[in-house]
ZASE-237684 format. One record per atom (N, C-alpha, C, O): residue in three letters; x, y, z. Coordinates in nm, 2 decimals. Atoms other than C-alpha are relative to their C-alpha. Layout:
BEGIN
{ala, {X, Y, Z}};
...
//
This chain:
BEGIN
{met, {-0.12, -0.07, 0.05}};
{met, {12.42, 2.60, -5.98}};
{met, {0.00, 0.13, 0.08}};
{met, {-0.10, 0.20, 0.11}};
{his, {-0.02, -0.11, -0.08}};
{his, {12.56, 2.88, -5.78}};
{his, {0.08, 0.11, -0.07}};
{his, {0.19, 0.08, -0.13}};
{ile, {-0.07, -0.11, 0.06}};
{ile, {12.66, 3.23, -5.91}};
{ile, {0.09, 0.06, 0.10}};
{ile, {0.04, 0.09, 0.21}};
{pro, {-0.09, -0.06, -0.10}};
{pro, {12.97, 3.36, -5.74}};
{pro, {-0.03, 0.14, 0.03}};
{pro, {-0.08, 0.22, -0.06}};
{thr, {0.03, -0.13, -0.04}};
{thr, {12.93, 3.68, -5.55}};
{thr, {0.12, 0.09, -0.03}};
{thr, {0.21, 0.12, 0.05}};
{tyr, {-0.11, -0.09, 0.05}};
{tyr, {13.15, 3.91, -5.75}};
{tyr, {-0.01, 0.14, 0.07}};
{tyr, {0.09, 0.21, 0.08}};
{tyr, {0.02, -0.13, -0.05}};
{tyr, {13.00, 4.22, -5.59}};
{tyr, {0.07, 0.02, 0.14}};
{tyr, {0.08, 0.13, 0.19}};
{lys, {-0.06, -0.01, -0.13}};
{lys, {13.17, 4.14, -5.26}};
{lys, {0.15, 0.02, -0.01}};
{lys, {0.21, 0.07, 0.08}};
{arg, {-0.14, -0.02, 0.01}};
{arg, {13.52, 4.14, -5.40}};
{arg, {0.03, 0.14, -0.04}};
{arg, {-0.04, 0.21, -0.11}};
{glu, {-0.04, -0.14, 0.02}};
{glu, {13.70, 4.47, -5.40}};
{glu, {0.04, 0.03, -0.15}};
{glu, {0.01, 0.14, -0.19}};
{ser, {-0.05, -0.02, 0.14}};
{ser, {13.85, 4.44, -5.75}};
{ser, {-0.12, 0.01, -0.09}};
{ser, {-0.13, 0.09, -0.18}};
{trp, {0.12, 0.00, 0.08}};
{trp, {13.50, 4.37, -5.90}};
{trp, {-0.08, 0.13, 0.04}};
{trp, {-0.15, 0.18, -0.05}};
{gln, {0.07, -0.12, -0.04}};
{gln, {13.35, 4.66, -5.70}};
{gln, {0.06, 0.12, -0.07}};
{gln, {-0.01, 0.21, -0.12}};
{arg, {-0.06, -0.11, 0.07}};
{arg, {13.61, 4.89, -5.85}};
{arg, {-0.04, 0.00, -0.15}};
{arg, {-0.06, 0.10, -0.21}};
{phe, {0.03, 0.01, 0.14}};
{phe, {13.54, 4.76, -6.20}};
{phe, {-0.15, 0.05, -0.03}};
{phe, {-0.17, 0.13, -0.12}};
{phe, {0.14, -0.05, 0.02}};
{phe, {13.16, 4.81, -6.16}};
{phe, {-0.02, 0.15, 0.02}};
{phe, {-0.09, 0.21, -0.05}};
{ala, {0.00, -0.14, -0.03}};
{ala, {13.21, 5.15, -6.01}};
{ala, {0.06, 0.08, -0.11}};
{ala, {0.00, 0.18, -0.15}};
{gly, {-0.06, -0.07, 0.12}};
{gly, {13.44, 5.25, -6.30}};
{gly, {-0.09, -0.01, -0.12}};
{gly, {-0.10, 0.09, -0.19}};
{ala, {0.09, 0.02, 0.11}};
{ala, {13.19, 5.11, -6.55}};
{ala, {-0.12, 0.10, 0.02}};
{ala, {-0.16, 0.17, -0.08}};
{val, {0.11, -0.10, -0.02}};
{val, {12.90, 5.32, -6.39}};
{val, {0.05, 0.14, -0.02}};
{val, {-0.02, 0.22, -0.08}};
{val, {-0.06, -0.13, 0.02}};
{val, {13.12, 5.63, -6.37}};
{val, {0.03, 0.03, -0.14}};
{val, {0.00, 0.14, -0.19}};
{gly, {-0.03, -0.02, 0.15}};
{gly, {13.24, 5.58, -6.73}};
{gly, {-0.13, 0.02, -0.08}};
{gly, {-0.13, 0.10, -0.17}};
{ala, {0.12, -0.01, 0.07}};
{ala, {12.88, 5.53, -6.84}};
{ala, {-0.06, 0.14, 0.02}};
{ala, {-0.12, 0.20, -0.07}};
{ile, {0.06, -0.14, -0.03}};
{ile, {12.77, 5.86, -6.67}};
{ile, {0.08, 0.10, -0.07}};
{ile, {0.02, 0.19, -0.13}};
{ile, {-0.09, -0.10, 0.08}};
{ile, {13.07, 6.05, -6.82}};
{ile, {-0.03, -0.01, -0.15}};
{ile, {-0.04, 0.09, -0.21}};
{ala, {0.03, 0.01, 0.14}};
{ala, {13.00, 5.90, -7.16}};
{ala, {-0.14, 0.05, -0.04}};
{ala, {-0.16, 0.12, -0.14}};
{tyr, {0.13, -0.06, 0.02}};
{tyr, {12.63, 5.99, -7.13}};
{tyr, {0.00, 0.15, 0.00}};
{tyr, {-0.06, 0.22, -0.09}};
{gly, {-0.01, -0.14, -0.01}};
{gly, {12.72, 6.34, -7.03}};
{gly, {0.07, 0.06, -0.12}};
{gly, {0.03, 0.16, -0.18}};
{leu, {-0.07, -0.04, 0.12}};
{leu, {12.97, 6.37, -7.32}};
{leu, {-0.09, -0.01, -0.12}};
{leu, {-0.09, 0.07, -0.21}};
{phe, {0.10, 0.02, 0.11}};
{phe, {12.70, 6.23, -7.55}};
{phe, {-0.10, 0.12, -0.01}};
{phe, {-0.13, 0.17, -0.12}};
{leu, {0.10, -0.11, 0.00}};
{leu, {12.45, 6.49, -7.44}};
{leu, {0.07, 0.13, -0.04}};
{leu, {0.01, 0.21, -0.11}};
{tyr, {-0.07, -0.12, 0.04}};
{tyr, {12.71, 6.77, -7.48}};
{tyr, {0.03, 0.01, -0.15}};
{tyr, {0.00, 0.11, -0.21}};
{val, {-0.03, 0.00, 0.14}};
{val, {12.82, 6.67, -7.82}};
{val, {-0.13, 0.01, -0.09}};
{val, {-0.13, 0.08, -0.18}};
{asn, {0.13, 0.00, 0.07}};
{asn, {12.47, 6.60, -7.94}};
{asn, {-0.07, 0.14, 0.01}};
{asn, {-0.12, 0.19, -0.09}};
{gly, {0.06, -0.13, -0.02}};
{gly, {12.35, 6.93, -7.79}};
{gly, {0.07, 0.11, -0.09}};
{gly, {0.00, 0.19, -0.15}};
{ser, {-0.07, -0.10, 0.08}};
{ser, {12.62, 7.13, -7.96}};
{ser, {-0.02, -0.02, -0.15}};
{ser, {-0.03, 0.08, -0.22}};
{leu, {0.03, 0.03, 0.14}};
{leu, {12.57, 6.96, -8.29}};
{leu, {-0.15, 0.04, -0.04}};
{leu, {-0.17, 0.10, -0.14}};
{leu, {0.14, -0.04, 0.02}};
{leu, {12.19, 7.01, -8.26}};
{leu, {-0.01, 0.16, -0.01}};
{leu, {-0.08, 0.21, -0.09}};
{glu, {0.00, -0.15, 0.00}};
{glu, {12.25, 7.38, -8.17}};
{glu, {0.06, 0.05, -0.13}};
{glu, {0.00, 0.15, -0.19}};
{his, {-0.06, -0.04, 0.13}};
{his, {12.48, 7.42, -8.47}};
{his, {-0.10, -0.02, -0.12}};
{his, {-0.11, 0.06, -0.21}};
{trp, {0.10, 0.03, 0.10}};
{trp, {12.22, 7.25, -8.69}};
{trp, {-0.12, 0.10, -0.01}};
{trp, {-0.16, 0.14, -0.11}};
{val, {0.11, -0.09, -0.01}};
{val, {11.94, 7.47, -8.57}};
{val, {0.04, 0.14, -0.04}};
{val, {-0.03, 0.21, -0.12}};
{glu, {-0.05, -0.13, 0.05}};
{glu, {12.15, 7.79, -8.62}};
{glu, {0.01, 0.00, -0.15}};
{glu, {-0.02, 0.10, -0.22}};
{glu, {-0.02, 0.00, 0.14}};
{glu, {12.24, 7.68, -8.97}};
{glu, {-0.14, -0.01, -0.07}};
{glu, {-0.16, 0.05, -0.18}};
{asn, {0.14, 0.01, 0.06}};
{asn, {11.87, 7.59, -9.04}};
{asn, {-0.07, 0.13, 0.00}};
{asn, {-0.13, 0.17, -0.10}};
{ile, {0.06, -0.13, 0.00}};
{ile, {11.75, 7.93, -8.93}};
{ile, {0.07, 0.09, -0.10}};
{ile, {0.00, 0.17, -0.17}};
{arg, {-0.08, -0.09, 0.09}};
{arg, {12.03, 8.10, -9.13}};
{arg, {-0.05, -0.03, -0.15}};
{arg, {-0.07, 0.06, -0.23}};
{leu, {0.03, 0.04, 0.13}};
{leu, {11.94, 7.90, -9.44}};
{leu, {-0.15, 0.03, -0.03}};
{leu, {-0.18, 0.07, -0.15}};
{arg, {0.14, -0.04, 0.03}};
{arg, {11.56, 7.96, -9.40}};
{arg, {-0.01, 0.15, -0.02}};
{arg, {-0.09, 0.19, -0.11}};
{gly, {0.00, -0.14, 0.02}};
{gly, {11.63, 8.33, -9.37}};
{gly, {0.05, 0.04, -0.14}};
{gly, {0.00, 0.12, -0.22}};
{lys, {-0.05, -0.02, 0.14}};
{lys, {11.84, 8.32, -9.69}};
{lys, {-0.10, -0.05, -0.10}};
{lys, {-0.11, 0.02, -0.21}};
{leu, {0.10, 0.05, 0.09}};
{leu, {11.57, 8.11, -9.86}};
{leu, {-0.11, 0.10, -0.02}};
{leu, {-0.16, 0.13, -0.13}};
{thr, {0.10, -0.10, 0.01}};
{thr, {11.31, 8.37, -9.77}};
{thr, {0.04, 0.12, -0.08}};
{thr, {-0.03, 0.18, -0.16}};
{glu, {-0.06, -0.12, 0.08}};
{glu, {11.54, 8.65, -9.90}};
{glu, {0.00, -0.03, -0.15}};
{glu, {-0.03, 0.06, -0.23}};
{leu, {-0.01, 0.03, 0.14}};
{leu, {11.60, 8.47, -10.22}};
{leu, {-0.14, -0.02, -0.07}};
{leu, {-0.16, 0.02, -0.18}};
{glu, {0.14, 0.01, 0.06}};
{glu, {11.22, 8.39, -10.27}};
{glu, {-0.05, 0.14, -0.02}};
{glu, {-0.12, 0.16, -0.12}};
{ser, {0.05, -0.14, 0.02}};
{ser, {11.14, 8.76, -10.22}};
{ser, {0.07, 0.06, -0.12}};
{ser, {0.00, 0.13, -0.20}};
{ala, {-0.07, -0.06, 0.12}};
{ala, {11.41, 8.86, -10.47}};
{ala, {-0.05, -0.07, -0.13}};
{ala, {-0.07, 0.00, -0.23}};
{tyr, {0.05, 0.06, 0.12}};
{tyr, {11.28, 8.60, -10.71}};
{tyr, {-0.14, 0.05, -0.04}};
{tyr, {-0.17, 0.08, -0.16}};
{glu, {0.13, -0.05, 0.03}};
{glu, {10.92, 8.72, -10.68}};
{glu, {0.01, 0.14, -0.06}};
{glu, {-0.06, 0.18, -0.15}};
{gly, {-0.02, -0.14, 0.05}};
{gly, {11.04, 9.08, -10.73}};
{gly, {0.05, 0.00, -0.15}};
{gly, {0.00, 0.07, -0.23}};
{leu, {-0.05, 0.01, 0.13}};
{leu, {11.24, 8.98, -11.04}};
{leu, {-0.11, -0.06, -0.10}};
{leu, {-0.12, -0.02, -0.21}};
{leu, {0.11, 0.06, 0.08}};
{leu, {10.94, 8.77, -11.17}};
{leu, {-0.10, 0.11, -0.03}};
{leu, {-0.15, 0.12, -0.14}};
{asn, {0.10, -0.11, 0.02}};
{asn, {10.70, 9.07, -11.12}};
{asn, {0.06, 0.10, -0.10}};
{asn, {-0.01, 0.15, -0.19}};
{thr, {-0.07, -0.10, 0.09}};
{thr, {10.96, 9.30, -11.29}};
{thr, {0.00, -0.06, -0.15}};
{thr, {-0.03, 0.01, -0.24}};
{his, {-0.01, 0.06, 0.13}};
{his, {10.99, 9.05, -11.58}};
{his, {-0.14, 0.00, -0.06}};
{his, {-0.16, 0.03, -0.18}};
{glu, {0.13, 0.00, 0.05}};
{glu, {10.61, 9.02, -11.61}};
{glu, {-0.04, 0.15, -0.04}};
{glu, {-0.11, 0.16, -0.15}};
{glu, {0.03, -0.13, 0.04}};
{glu, {10.58, 9.40, -11.61}};
{glu, {0.07, 0.04, -0.13}};
{glu, {0.01, 0.11, -0.22}};
{glu, {-0.08, -0.03, 0.12}};
{glu, {10.85, 9.43, -11.88}};
{glu, {-0.07, -0.07, -0.12}};
{glu, {-0.08, -0.02, -0.22}};
{gln, {0.07, 0.07, 0.10}};
{gln, {10.66, 9.16, -12.08}};
{gln, {-0.12, 0.07, -0.04}};
{gln, {-0.16, 0.09, -0.16}};
{glu, {0.12, -0.07, 0.02}};
{glu, {10.34, 9.35, -12.04}};
{glu, {0.03, 0.13, -0.07}};
{glu, {-0.05, 0.17, -0.16}};
{gln, {-0.03, -0.13, 0.06}};
{gln, {10.50, 9.68, -12.14}};
{gln, {0.04, -0.02, -0.14}};
{gln, {0.02, 0.07, -0.22}};
{phe, {-0.05, 0.01, 0.13}};
{phe, {10.65, 9.54, -12.45}};
{phe, {-0.08, -0.10, -0.09}};
{phe, {-0.03, -0.15, -0.19}};
{thr, {0.08, 0.07, 0.09}};
{thr, {10.36, 9.35, -12.60}};
{thr, {-0.11, 0.09, -0.05}};
{thr, {-0.15, 0.18, 0.02}};
{ile, {0.10, -0.08, 0.06}};
{ile, {10.10, 9.49, -12.83}};
{ile, {-0.14, -0.04, 0.06}};
{ile, {-0.17, -0.16, 0.05}};
{lys, {0.13, 0.03, -0.07}};
{lys, {9.76, 9.51, -12.65}};
{lys, {-0.12, 0.03, -0.10}};
{lys, {-0.22, -0.05, -0.09}};
{gln, {0.11, -0.03, 0.09}};
{gln, {9.54, 9.67, -12.92}};
{gln, {0.05, 0.07, -0.12}};
{gln, {0.16, 0.11, -0.14}};
{ile, {-0.03, -0.06, 0.12}};
{ile, {9.53, 9.82, -13.26}};
{ile, {-0.09, 0.12, -0.02}};
{ile, {-0.21, 0.12, 0.00}};
{gly, {0.08, -0.12, 0.02}};
{gly, {9.42, 10.18, -13.33}};
{gly, {0.02, 0.05, -0.14}};
{gly, {0.13, 0.05, -0.20}};
{ile, {-0.01, -0.04, 0.14}};
{ile, {9.34, 10.30, -13.68}};
{ile, {-0.07, 0.13, -0.02}};
{ile, {-0.18, 0.16, 0.03}};
{thr, {0.06, -0.12, 0.04}};
{thr, {9.28, 10.65, -13.80}};
{thr, {0.02, 0.03, -0.15}};
{thr, {0.12, -0.02, -0.21}};
{phe, {0.00, -0.03, 0.14}};
{phe, {9.20, 10.77, -14.15}};
{phe, {0.03, 0.15, -0.02}};
{phe, {-0.03, 0.23, 0.05}};
{thr, {-0.04, -0.14, 0.02}};
{thr, {9.36, 11.09, -14.28}};
{thr, {-0.10, 0.07, -0.09}};
{thr, {-0.12, 0.19, -0.08}};
{asn, {0.08, -0.07, 0.10}};
{asn, {9.13, 11.16, -14.57}};
{asn, {-0.15, -0.05, -0.01}};
{asn, {-0.21, -0.05, -0.11}};
{asp, {0.14, 0.05, 0.00}};
{asp, {8.79, 11.02, -14.47}};
{asp, {-0.10, 0.11, -0.02}};
{asp, {-0.21, 0.08, -0.08}};
{lys, {0.10, -0.11, 0.02}};
{lys, {8.62, 11.36, -14.46}};
{lys, {0.00, 0.04, -0.14}};
{lys, {-0.10, 0.09, -0.20}};
{arg, {-0.01, -0.04, 0.14}};
{arg, {8.75, 11.44, -14.81}};
{arg, {-0.08, -0.09, -0.09}};
{arg, {-0.14, -0.05, -0.18}};
{leu, {0.08, 0.10, 0.07}};
{leu, {8.60, 11.12, -14.94}};
{leu, {-0.14, -0.01, 0.04}};
{leu, {-0.22, -0.08, -0.03}};
{gln, {0.14, 0.00, -0.05}};
{gln, {8.28, 11.18, -14.75}};
{gln, {-0.05, -0.14, 0.03}};
{gln, {-0.16, -0.18, -0.01}};
{leu, {0.04, 0.13, -0.04}};
{leu, {8.27, 10.83, -14.60}};
{leu, {-0.09, 0.01, 0.12}};
{leu, {-0.07, 0.09, 0.21}};
{asp, {0.08, 0.00, -0.12}};
{asp, {7.99, 10.76, -14.36}};
{asp, {0.06, -0.09, 0.11}};
{asp, {0.15, -0.16, 0.08}};
{arg, {-0.06, 0.07, -0.11}};
{arg, {8.05, 10.61, -14.02}};
{arg, {-0.01, -0.15, -0.01}};
{arg, {0.08, -0.22, 0.03}};
{leu, {0.01, 0.15, 0.01}};
{leu, {7.93, 10.26, -14.11}};
{leu, {0.11, -0.05, -0.10}};
{leu, {0.17, -0.15, -0.07}};
{thr, {-0.11, 0.05, 0.09}};
{thr, {8.17, 10.23, -14.41}};
{thr, {0.13, 0.01, 0.07}};
{thr, {0.22, -0.08, 0.05}};
{lys, {-0.13, -0.02, -0.07}};
{lys, {8.45, 10.37, -14.20}};
{lys, {0.02, -0.11, 0.10}};
{lys, {0.13, -0.16, 0.12}};
{his, {-0.01, 0.11, -0.10}};
{his, {8.37, 10.12, -13.92}};
{his, {0.03, -0.13, -0.07}};
{his, {0.11, -0.21, -0.02}};
{gln, {-0.02, 0.13, 0.07}};
{gln, {8.35, 9.83, -14.17}};
{gln, {0.14, -0.01, -0.05}};
{gln, {0.21, -0.12, -0.04}};
{leu, {-0.14, 0.00, 0.05}};
{leu, {8.68, 9.93, -14.33}};
{leu, {0.10, -0.02, 0.12}};
{leu, {0.20, -0.09, 0.11}};
{glu, {-0.09, 0.02, -0.12}};
{glu, {8.84, 9.96, -13.98}};
{glu, {0.00, -0.14, 0.05}};
{glu, {0.10, -0.20, 0.09}};
{thr, {0.01, 0.14, -0.05}};
{thr, {8.71, 9.62, -13.88}};
{thr, {0.07, -0.10, -0.10}};
{thr, {0.14, -0.19, -0.05}};
{leu, {-0.08, 0.08, 0.09}};
{leu, {8.85, 9.46, -14.20}};
{leu, {0.15, 0.01, 0.02}};
{leu, {0.22, -0.09, 0.01}};
{ile, {-0.14, -0.02, -0.02}};
{ile, {9.19, 9.61, -14.14}};
{ile, {0.05, -0.06, 0.13}};
{ile, {0.15, -0.12, 0.13}};
{lys, {-0.03, 0.06, -0.13}};
{lys, {9.19, 9.51, -13.78}};
{lys, {0.00, -0.16, -0.01}};
{lys, {0.08, -0.22, 0.06}};
{gly, {0.00, 0.14, 0.02}};
{gly, {9.10, 9.16, -13.89}};
{gly, {0.12, -0.05, -0.07}};
{gly, {0.17, -0.16, -0.04}};
{glu, {-0.13, 0.03, 0.07}};
{glu, {9.40, 9.16, -14.12}};
{glu, {0.12, 0.00, 0.10}};
{glu, {0.21, -0.08, 0.08}};
{leu, {-0.11, -0.02, -0.09}};
{leu, {9.62, 9.26, -13.83}};
{leu, {-0.02, -0.06, 0.14}};
{leu, {0.06, -0.04, 0.23}};
{glu, {0.03, 0.05, -0.13}};
{glu, {9.47, 9.06, -13.54}};
{glu, {0.11, -0.09, 0.05}};
{glu, {0.11, -0.12, 0.17}};
{asp, {-0.11, 0.09, -0.04}};
{asp, {9.77, 8.82, -13.53}};
{asp, {0.11, 0.08, 0.08}};
{asp, {0.19, 0.02, 0.15}};
{val, {-0.11, -0.08, -0.06}};
{val, {9.99, 9.11, -13.41}};
{val, {-0.03, 0.02, 0.15}};
{val, {0.06, 0.04, 0.23}};
{ile, {0.03, -0.02, -0.14}};
{ile, {9.80, 9.14, -13.07}};
{ile, {0.06, -0.11, 0.08}};
{ile, {0.05, -0.23, 0.06}};
{gly, {-0.07, 0.10, -0.09}};
{gly, {10.00, 8.98, -12.79}};
{gly, {0.14, -0.03, -0.04}};
{gly, {0.21, -0.10, 0.04}};
{arg, {-0.13, 0.02, 0.04}};
{arg, {10.32, 8.98, -12.98}};
{arg, {0.10, 0.10, 0.06}};
{arg, {0.05, 0.21, 0.10}};
{asn, {-0.10, -0.08, -0.05}};
{asn, {10.64, 9.13, -12.87}};
{asn, {0.02, 0.12, -0.09}};
{asn, {0.02, 0.11, -0.21}};
{val, {-0.02, -0.12, 0.09}};
{val, {10.70, 9.49, -12.99}};
{val, {0.12, -0.01, -0.08}};
{val, {0.12, 0.04, -0.20}};
{glu, {-0.12, 0.01, 0.08}};
{glu, {11.05, 9.41, -13.10}};
{glu, {-0.02, -0.09, -0.12}};
{glu, {0.03, -0.06, -0.23}};
{asp, {0.03, 0.09, 0.11}};
{asp, {10.93, 9.12, -13.32}};
{asp, {-0.08, 0.07, -0.11}};
{asp, {-0.06, 0.06, -0.23}};
{val, {0.09, -0.07, 0.10}};
{val, {10.66, 9.34, -13.48}};
{val, {0.08, 0.11, -0.07}};
{val, {0.07, 0.14, -0.18}};
{gly, {-0.09, -0.10, 0.05}};
{gly, {10.92, 9.62, -13.52}};
{gly, {0.09, -0.05, -0.11}};
{gly, {0.12, 0.02, -0.21}};
{glu, {-0.09, 0.06, 0.10}};
{glu, {11.15, 9.39, -13.71}};
{glu, {-0.08, -0.04, -0.13}};
{glu, {-0.02, -0.04, -0.24}};
{asn, {0.08, 0.04, 0.11}};
{asn, {10.86, 9.28, -13.94}};
{asn, {-0.10, 0.11, -0.05}};
{asn, {-0.20, 0.08, -0.10}};
{arg, {0.10, -0.11, 0.03}};
{arg, {10.70, 9.63, -13.99}};
{arg, {-0.02, 0.01, -0.15}};
{arg, {-0.13, 0.05, -0.19}};
{asp, {0.01, -0.01, 0.15}};
{asp, {10.77, 9.62, -14.37}};
{asp, {-0.11, -0.10, -0.05}};
{asp, {-0.19, -0.07, -0.13}};
{phe, {0.10, 0.10, 0.04}};
{phe, {10.56, 9.30, -14.40}};
{phe, {-0.14, 0.04, 0.05}};
{phe, {-0.24, 0.02, -0.02}};
{leu, {0.13, -0.05, -0.06}};
{leu, {10.29, 9.46, -14.18}};
{leu, {-0.05, 0.10, -0.09}};
{leu, {-0.17, 0.10, -0.12}};
{ile, {0.04, -0.11, 0.09}};
{ile, {10.28, 9.76, -14.41}};
{ile, {-0.05, -0.06, -0.13}};
{ile, {-0.16, -0.02, -0.18}};
{lys, {0.04, 0.06, 0.12}};
{lys, {10.27, 9.55, -14.72}};
{lys, {-0.13, -0.08, 0.01}};
{lys, {-0.21, -0.08, -0.09}};
{ala, {0.12, 0.07, -0.02}};
{ala, {10.00, 9.33, -14.58}};
{ala, {-0.12, 0.09, 0.00}};
{ala, {-0.23, 0.05, -0.05}};
{val, {0.12, -0.09, -0.01}};
{val, {9.77, 9.63, -14.52}};
{val, {-0.01, 0.07, -0.14}};
{val, {-0.13, 0.08, -0.19}};
{glu, {0.01, -0.07, 0.13}};
{glu, {9.86, 9.81, -14.85}};
{glu, {-0.04, -0.08, -0.12}};
{glu, {-0.11, -0.03, -0.21}};
{asn, {0.02, 0.08, 0.12}};
{asn, {9.84, 9.52, -15.09}};
{asn, {-0.14, -0.06, -0.01}};
{asn, {-0.18, -0.12, -0.11}};
{lys, {0.14, 0.06, 0.00}};
{lys, {9.49, 9.41, -14.99}};
{lys, {-0.10, 0.10, -0.04}};
{lys, {-0.09, 0.22, -0.01}};
{arg, {0.11, -0.08, 0.04}};
{arg, {9.18, 9.55, -15.15}};
{arg, {-0.12, -0.04, 0.09}};
{arg, {-0.15, -0.16, 0.10}};
{tyr, {0.12, 0.02, -0.09}};
{tyr, {8.88, 9.59, -14.92}};
{tyr, {-0.13, 0.03, -0.07}};
{tyr, {-0.15, 0.14, -0.11}};
{gln, {0.13, -0.01, 0.07}};
{gln, {8.54, 9.53, -15.06}};
{gln, {-0.11, 0.03, 0.10}};
{gln, {-0.14, -0.05, 0.19}};
{ile, {0.11, -0.03, -0.09}};
{ile, {8.25, 9.71, -14.89}};
{ile, {-0.11, 0.05, -0.09}};
{ile, {-0.09, 0.15, -0.17}};
{asp, {0.12, -0.02, 0.09}};
{asp, {7.91, 9.72, -15.06}};
{asp, {0.05, -0.02, -0.15}};
{asp, {0.10, -0.13, -0.18}};
{glu, {-0.04, 0.02, 0.14}};
{glu, {7.99, 9.78, -15.43}};
{glu, {0.13, 0.08, -0.03}};
{glu, {0.18, 0.09, -0.14}};
{phe, {-0.13, -0.07, 0.02}};
{phe, {8.31, 9.99, -15.37}};
{phe, {0.11, -0.09, 0.05}};
{phe, {0.10, -0.17, 0.14}};
{thr, {-0.12, 0.07, -0.04}};
{thr, {8.66, 9.86, -15.34}};
{thr, {0.10, 0.11, 0.04}};
{thr, {0.12, 0.21, -0.03}};
{tyr, {-0.08, -0.10, -0.06}};
{tyr, {8.89, 10.05, -15.12}};
{tyr, {0.15, -0.06, 0.01}};
{tyr, {0.17, -0.18, 0.04}};
{gln, {-0.14, 0.03, -0.02}};
{gln, {9.27, 10.05, -15.10}};
{gln, {0.06, 0.10, 0.09}};
{gln, {0.03, 0.22, 0.08}};
{val, {-0.06, -0.09, -0.10}};
{val, {9.47, 10.20, -14.82}};
{val, {0.15, 0.01, -0.01}};
{val, {0.21, -0.08, -0.06}};
{glu, {-0.15, -0.02, 0.00}};
{glu, {9.82, 10.34, -14.79}};
{glu, {0.04, 0.05, 0.14}};
{glu, {-0.03, 0.13, 0.20}};
{val, {-0.04, -0.03, -0.14}};
{val, {10.00, 10.36, -14.46}};
{val, {0.08, 0.13, -0.01}};
{val, {0.18, 0.14, -0.07}};
{val, {-0.07, -0.13, -0.01}};
{val, {10.10, 10.72, -14.38}};
{val, {0.09, 0.00, 0.11}};
{val, {0.21, 0.04, 0.10}};
{gln, {-0.08, 0.00, -0.12}};
{gln, {10.23, 10.66, -14.03}};
{gln, {-0.03, -0.13, 0.07}};
{gln, {-0.15, -0.17, 0.08}};
{leu, {0.02, 0.12, -0.07}};
{leu, {10.29, 10.35, -13.83}};
{leu, {0.08, 0.01, 0.13}};
{leu, {0.20, 0.04, 0.13}};
{ile, {-0.06, -0.01, -0.13}};
{ile, {10.36, 10.36, -13.45}};
{ile, {-0.02, -0.13, 0.07}};
{ile, {-0.13, -0.18, 0.08}};
{ile, {0.00, 0.13, -0.06}};
{ile, {10.45, 10.04, -13.28}};
{ile, {0.04, 0.02, 0.15}};
{ile, {0.15, 0.06, 0.18}};
{tyr, {-0.02, 0.00, -0.14}};
{tyr, {10.41, 10.04, -12.90}};
{tyr, {-0.10, -0.09, 0.06}};
{tyr, {-0.14, -0.18, -0.01}};
{arg, {0.10, 0.09, -0.06}};
{arg, {10.16, 9.89, -12.66}};
{arg, {-0.13, 0.00, -0.08}};
{arg, {-0.20, -0.10, -0.08}};
{gln, {0.11, -0.01, 0.10}};
{gln, {9.90, 10.01, -12.91}};
{gln, {0.06, 0.02, -0.14}};
{gln, {0.14, 0.11, -0.15}};
{leu, {-0.04, -0.02, 0.14}};
{leu, {9.97, 9.96, -13.28}};
{leu, {-0.08, 0.10, -0.06}};
{leu, {-0.20, 0.08, -0.09}};
{ser, {0.07, -0.11, 0.06}};
{ser, {9.87, 10.29, -13.43}};
{ser, {0.03, 0.01, -0.15}};
{ser, {0.15, 0.02, -0.18}};
{leu, {-0.01, -0.01, 0.15}};
{leu, {9.81, 10.32, -13.80}};
{leu, {-0.07, 0.12, -0.05}};
{leu, {-0.19, 0.14, -0.01}};
{glu, {0.07, -0.10, 0.07}};
{glu, {9.73, 10.63, -13.99}};
{glu, {0.00, -0.03, -0.15}};
{glu, {0.10, -0.06, -0.21}};
{leu, {0.02, 0.05, 0.14}};
{leu, {9.59, 10.54, -14.33}};
{leu, {-0.06, 0.10, -0.09}};
{leu, {-0.15, 0.18, -0.04}};
{ser, {0.06, -0.08, 0.10}};
{ser, {9.51, 10.72, -14.64}};
{ser, {-0.09, -0.09, -0.09}};
{ser, {-0.04, -0.20, -0.14}};
{ile, {0.09, 0.08, 0.07}};
{ile, {9.21, 10.58, -14.83}};
{ile, {-0.01, 0.04, -0.14}};
{ile, {-0.02, 0.16, -0.17}};
{ser, {0.03, -0.03, 0.14}};
{ser, {9.17, 10.56, -15.21}};
{ser, {-0.11, -0.10, -0.04}};
{ser, {-0.11, -0.22, 0.00}};
{ile, {0.11, 0.09, 0.04}};
{ile, {8.87, 10.42, -15.39}};
{ile, {0.04, -0.05, -0.14}};
{ile, {0.07, 0.03, -0.23}};
{asp, {-0.03, 0.06, 0.13}};
{asp, {8.93, 10.17, -15.68}};
{asp, {-0.14, -0.02, -0.06}};
{asp, {-0.23, -0.06, 0.00}};
{thr, {0.13, 0.01, 0.07}};
{thr, {8.66, 10.17, -15.94}};
{thr, {0.00, -0.12, -0.09}};
{thr, {-0.10, -0.15, -0.16}};
//
């Protein structure tokens, strides 16, 4: 079987030359379009990465601010002072035991939001005032003179002895 020699005919030579030139032009056009699209994609990718970095730093700043606000507005500790402990001549041990009992009564408040505790301050006062504290053979009752609600819950208490 014999394959005809198309490459010797002028019409076929023009066809093959046109196909090769068309393939070269198409390849060049492909490289140009692909390169411009890739360049556009890289520019957009860089722009979006910059925006993402900016948004992440803004988020971290807001998160830190939120954590600081949360830390600022939660109760960290309880401070108790007695207004008439010297008049009643209480020793340090009794005063410490009474302070420990009252702090035990109020330990649920630690870590709570200041606003929540502020809304329930009447319950807090009644919880402290209505309880009788037994130390040795004496029973003590306290009255809230002053209540300050901030990062430290400060109570000024007046002590009375029940017999």
